[in-house]
C-alpha positions in Angstrom: 79.5 57.1 19.1 76.4 57.6 20.4 76.3 59.1 23.8 72.8 58.4 25.5 71.7 61.0 28.6 71.2 59.6 32.5 68.1 58.4 32.8 66.3 59.6 34.9 65.1 58.6 38.2 62.6 56.1 38.9 59.5 55.9 41.1 59.8 54.2 44.7 57.2 53.6 46.8 57.6 51.4 50.5 56.2 52.5 54.0 56.7 56.1 55.6 57.6 54.4 59.3 58.9 50.8 59.9 59.8 49.2 63.4 63.6 48.9 63.5 63.5 44.8 64.4 61.2 44.5 61.6 61.0 43.6 57.6 59.6 46.0 55.3 59.3 46.5 51.2 60.7 49.0 48.8 59.8 48.9 45.0 61.6 50.4 42.4 59.3 51.7 39.2 61.5 51.1 36.6 61.7 48.1 34.0 60.8 45.0 36.5 63.8 43.1 34.1 65.9 45.7 34.5 68.8 45.2 37.2 69.2 47.3 40.0 71.3 48.7 42.8 70.0 49.9 46.1 71.9 51.2 49.2 70.4 51.1 52.4 71.4 53.0 55.7 69.9 51.7 58.8 68.9 47.8 57.9 70.5 44.9 55.7 68.7 43.5 52.4 67.1 40.2 52.7 67.4 38.4 49.9 68.1 39.2 46.0 69.6 42.9 46.5 69.4 43.4 42.4 65.4 43.1 41.4 62.9 46.6 41.3 61.8 45.3 44.8 63.5 44.3 47.7 62.8 42.9 51.6 65.1 45.4 54.5 65.5 44.0 57.8 66.0 47.5 60.0 68.6 47.6 63.1 68.8 51.2 63.8 66.0 53.4 66.0 66.1 57.2 64.2 65.7 57.5 60.4 66.8 55.4 57.8 67.4 55.7 54.1 66.4 53.8 51.1 68.3 54.9 47.2 67.7 52.7 44.3 69.2 53.5 40.8 67.9 51.4 37.9 70.9 49.4 35.5 69.8 50.2 32.0 71.6 49.5 28.3 73.2 45.8 29.6 74.5 47.7 32.6 76.6 50.6 30.7 73.9 53.4 32.4 72.6 53.8 35.5 69.5 56.0 36.5 69.3 59.5 38.5 69.3 57.9 41.9 66.5 58.5 43.9 66.4 58.7 47.7 63.7 58.1 50.7 64.3 58.6 54.5 61.8 55.9 56.8 61.4 56.4 60.3 62.3 54.0 61.8 60.2 53.4 65.3 61.5 52.3 68.8 60.1 48.2 69.5 58.8 46.9 72.2 61.2 44.7 74.7 58.8 41.8 75.4 59.0 40.0 79.1 56.5 38.9 81.4 57.9 36.7 85.1 55.4 34.1 86.4 53.9 33.7 89.9 55.3 32.0 91.7 58.5 33.0 90.4 59.6 29.5 89.1 60.7 27.8 85.9 59.3 24.3 87.5 55.8 23.2 88.7 53.8 20.4 89.1 50.6 19.2 87.3 47.6 21.1 88.0 49.6 24.1 89.4 47.9 27.0 89.1 50.7 29.4 87.1 50.1 33.0 86.5 52.6 34.8 83.9 52.3 38.5 84.2 53.4 40.9 81.6 55.9 42.9 82.3 56.1 45.2 79.2 55.1 49.1 78.4 52.5 50.4 76.3 51.1 47.0 75.0 48.2 46.7 72.7 47.8 43.2 72.2 49.3 40.4 73.6 49.5 36.5 72.5 50.8 33.8 74.4 51.6 30.4 73.5 52.3 27.8 76.5 53.7 25.1 74.4 51.2 22.2 75.2 48.7 23.2 72.3 47.1 26.1 74.1 46.9 29.5 73.2 45.3 32.8 74.4 45.2 36.7 73.8 44.8 37.7 77.3 47.8 40.2 79.0 48.4 38.7 81.9 47.0 34.5 82.0 47.2 31.8 84.4 47.4 27.8 82.8 47.6 24.9 84.0 49.6 22.2 82.9 48.3 18.8 83.1 51.5 16.6 82.3 54.9 16.5 83.2 57.6 17.4 80.3 59.6 20.9 79.3 57.3 23.2 77.9 58.2 26.6 75.5 55.9 29.2 76.3 55.9 31.8 74.0 54.6 35.8 74.3 54.6 37.9 71.6 53.0 41.7 72.3 52.6 44.5 69.9 52.3 48.2 71.3 50.6 51.4 69.8 52.9 51.6 66.8 52.0 48.2 65.8 55.6 47.5 66.4 56.1 43.2 67.5 58.6 41.6 69.9 58.5 38.3 71.4 60.3 36.6 74.5 60.3 33.1 75.2 60.9 31.3 79.0 61.3 27.2 79.5 58.4 26.0 82.7 59.8 22.5 83.2 56.6 20.3 84.4 58.1 17.9 87.6 57.6 14.4 88.2 56.7 13.8 92.3 55.1 14.7 95.6 54.3 17.2 97.8 52.8 16.5 101.1 52.1 19.2 103.8 51.6 18.8 107.2 49.2 21.4 108.2 45.9 23.4 106.9 43.5 25.7 107.9 40.3 25.3 106.4 38.9 28.8 107.4 37.2 30.6 104.4 40.2 32.5 104.3 41.3 31.7 101.0 44.5 30.7 102.2 45.5 26.8 103.1 42.0 26.1 102.8 42.6 22.6 101.7 44.9 19.3 102.6 45.9 19.0 98.5 49.4 16.5 97.7 50.6 17.7 95.1 51.8 14.7 93.1 52.9 15.2 89.3 52.9 12.6 86.5 51.3 9.7 89.0 49.1 6.7 86.8 47.8 5.5 90.3 46.3 8.0 93.4 44.4 6.6 95.8 44.4 9.1 99.2 42.3 8.0 101.9 42.1 9.9 105.4 41.1 8.7 109.1 40.2 10.2 112.2 42.5 9.4 115.6 39.9 6.7 115.9 40.4 5.0 112.1 37.0 6.2 110.9 37.5 7.3 107.0 36.4 10.6 106.7 37.8 11.4 103.2 38.5 9.1 99.9 39.6 10.2 96.5 41.0 8.9 93.0 42.1 11.8 91.3 45.4 13.3 91.9 43.7 16.8 92.0 41.6 15.9 95.2 41.7 18.4 98.3 40.3 17.5 101.2 38.4 20.4 102.8 38.1 19.9 106.2 34.9 18.0 106.1 33.9 14.3 107.0 32.2 12.5 104.0 28.3 13.2 106.1 29.7 17.0 105.2 30.5 18.2 108.7 33.0 20.3 109.5 35.6 17.7 110.7 37.5 19.0 114.4 40.6 20.6 115.2 43.2 17.9 115.5 45.4 15.5 114.0 44.6 13.4 111.1 46.0 10.3 109.2 46.0 9.4 106.0 47.3 6.9 103.6 48.2 7.2 100.0 48.7 4.6 97.1 50.8 6.4 94.1 52.9 5.2 91.4 54.5 6.9 88.4 55.4 4.9 85.6 58.4 4.8 86.9 58.5 4.7 91.1 56.3 4.1 93.7 55.1 7.4 95.4 52.7 5.5 97.9 53.1 6.8 101.6 51.5 7.8 105.1 51.5 10.1 107.7 49.5 13.2 109.6 48.3 15.9 109.0 47.0 19.0 111.8 43.6 20.6 110.3 43.6 23.9 112.6 40.5 26.5 112.1 41.7 29.1 114.1 
């Protein structure tokens, strides 16, 4: 009977650092046709656990360990073990809020997406409507009603990555204000009817004597308090007539709006 000595340890390569929510690859430098016994502390093997190259999904913060032995002589012998340690880094926690603070908006609303994650080096946003950006705190306008999945992907100073998700709903409907103050202070300077999902939109505004002073066929229309001649309209009550329809509902209406410059 011939007794073989225990085979020597194989080389083992992989990254010295890894993010604790990420994947990394390790390779044992023995015979690629051999089977390998792997032992992982701090993570789980993804896929084939007997080949010379494995992928590990880490799930621990601190120190992880990878140990490997090559199976030789048709499995009758295992090599001496090789072990390496890995520094498992704390990943960021992606998070953001919207301003206004809501999940529901109308078409053409300007929505601010504010990153609330610390130590961000890079950001990537997908707004779910075909538009993406790498700004850290972007603004976005949706042009059609529907439900959109917003995805935020951030990376930190260690190169670790995390992802956050939020659904944004763009509603069909209409909101009509009854007062505006076109005094140039940047707040409530326009009379604007928020309208989402309209297939038809015709807005006319008249003064108290029935004289047309503003008209538009755009649901993005904003009246700045000026007449068709470009002159400032006086403080007071003005009357609007709106013909508006979506695919399923008639939103036509008439009413009044108060203009105050003070």
